Residue, then its C-alpha position, 0 to 999 in steps of 0.5 A: x155403934x154409928x160411923x160416918x164416912x166421906x171420901x175427899x176429891x183426892x180419893x182420901x177417906x175419912x171415918x168418924x165414929x162419934x162416942x158421945x160422953x166419952x171423955x177422950x178422942x183418938x186420931x189415927x192415920x192409916x196408909x196402905x204400906x207395909x212389908x207386903x209392898x216391899x221388894x226383897x232389897x226394900x224389906x224393912x223400909x216401911x217400919x224404918x219409915x214409921x220411926x223417922x216420921x216422928x223425928x221432925x217436921x217443918x213446924x217441929x224441926x227437932x227430934x223430940x218436939x212431936x213427942x214433947x208436945x203430945x206429952x204436954x197435952x197428956x196424950x198417948x201416941x204411938x205408930x205401928x207397921x204390919x204387913x199391909x198397913x202402917x198407922x200413926x195415932x194419938x189419944x187424949x182428952x176430947x177437948x184437946x182434939x184440935x191440937x192432937x189432929x194438927x200434930x198427927x197430921x203434921x208428922x204424917x204430911x210433912x216429915x223432914x226425914x233428917x239424915x242425922x236422925x236416920x243414922x241414930x234411929x238405924x241403931x235403935x231398930x237394929x236393937x229392936x231386931x236384936x230384942x226380937x231374936x231374944x224372944x223365940x215365942x215371937x220370931x217363931x212366927x217369922x219362921x212360919x212365914x218363911x216356911x209358908x211363903x218362901x221368897x215372897x213379901x209374905x215370907x219376909x219379917x216386917x222389920x227387915x234384915x240387918x243388911x237392909x237396915x244398914x244400907x237404907x239412905x234418905x233418898x230411899x225413904x223419899x222414893x218409898x214415901x212418895x209412892x205410897x203415902x198418897x191420898x187414895x191409900x190413906x184413911x183418917x179415922x177419928x173416934x171419940x166425943x167430937x162433932x162429925x161435921x166439924x171433924x170432917x171439915x178439919x181433916x179435909x183442911x189438913x189433907x185435901x192437898x195430899x197427892x193423888x198419885x197413881x195407886x201401886x198395888x202389891x203383888x199377889x201372894x202365891x201359895x202352893x203345898x202338897x204335903x206337910x212342911x216344917x222349918x226348925x230354927x236352931x237356938x239355945x233356949x230352955x223351951x221349944x217354941x212352935x207354931x202349927x199353921x194351916x192355910x185358911x181364907x183371906x179376910x173377905x171370906x164368909x167363913x171367917x166368923x166360923x174360924x173365929x169360933x173354931x179358934x175360940x173352942x180350941x185355944x182362946x181362954x182358960x177353958x179352951x180345949x188345948x188350955x185344959x189339955x196341955x196346961x191343966x191336965x198335962x202341965x207342959x206349957x205356960x201358954x197355948x193359943x189358937x187364932x186365925x190371921x188374915x190379909x187381903x189374899x192369904x190366911x193362916x190358922x195358928x196354934x202356938x205354944x212353948x214347952x220342954x223340948x223333951x216333951x215337944x213331940x208328945x205335946x205336938x201329937x196331943x194338939x193334932x189329936x185335938x185337931x182330928x177330934x174337932x174334924x170328926x166330932x160335932x161341938x156340943x151346944x154348951x161348948x158352942x154357946x160358950x165360945x160365942x159368948x167369949x167372942x161377944x163379950x171380948x169384942x164388946x169389952x174391947x170397944x170401950x175406949x176410943x183407940x179401940x174403936x178407931x182401930x176397929x173401923x180404921x182396919x176394916x176401911x183401910x183393908x176391906x174398903x167396907x166397914x162392918x159394925x160390931x153388931x153386924x159382926x156379932x150377928x154373924x158369930x151368933x149364926x155359926x153352927x156346930x156343923x159349920x165348925x166341923x165343915x171349916x175344920x175339915x177344910x183347913x186341917x189337911x196335910x196339904x195345909x199343915x206347916x210346923x215352925x219351931x225355935x229352939x233345940x228340937x231335932x228333925x227326927x223321923x218320928x217328928x215327920x211321922x207325927x206331922x199329919x192330920 
């Protein structure tokens, strides 16, 4: 899969991934802005600003104009906010590319940030926050972040606390946007059936005047842990949802492909070790997942599930048994090969549409500043050995890396503390 990268004079980056004969095209604008760029008082403003950018521009001054026009093209559109990146995108038929690019560029470059719509959207976001509070399997990850990173940006939720959401005013959004929505922090990605030269030219026309202001980096996350730690969020629920989090590696680390294989063996797919043990044999859960989440300066290997509170300690003990097993026993060749095939198959199937391709190239460029093709990534997966898996397991599955977050009625008992060790 080929791509073309160009850097404008103002420092903004363009990535075009041509997909010949693909009937669609995706336009995605990414900016280095997210919860890790916020201080405590401003926590939540990145996500709030993402919502407000859709509420009108000079060309499309009314709330609903942007969505109506994109819907009229038969296009899909949305936006997202992460801890380090905010993204705006639209996907439609390839022959609608010019109009899609113009609309997405307009909402990114010229949002009015209308005062009345800020007030209205405040209620929407508070209801979004309330919705997440009713989803323990989601908010348990915020509990883990708070446990691991304490009062740092990495330990705060992307959506922010309700008191901040109620306090933000239009000048706050203008100040934050002027600081972060600048050329050196912006990448525009286009994937689909387009001409590379024409696409680069059109993007440059829209974005060449994006300000080249001073780049403001985020504070580096500090990590310190000596023993296993836990944080239990009491909530009246039918299950206890929990996440075991082990400190791992940042996204630049060469051991990331090995972590992918390790996660797949433990908890990705219906034939993974944890799925077979917890669901097929013990019948104690509906879901169990393992995966590694990385940022530019942190990483956490997660194992998550939701179980009957009465059997929580039993399940936790079994998961930790499986963790110890993969530390002490080499993975067999058949299981290792299967894990690699799962990763390769899902990666390739996950790149069938233009939005997936745009996300692949865009995420790497905006965060790593260096793009790895799918072929290059899968070559690294193929090279992982059983000894690599065991070595990495021994490096991250340690007591001074171990964290447990729960949401539900589970109690902090002496037995729980005794179980929590590897």
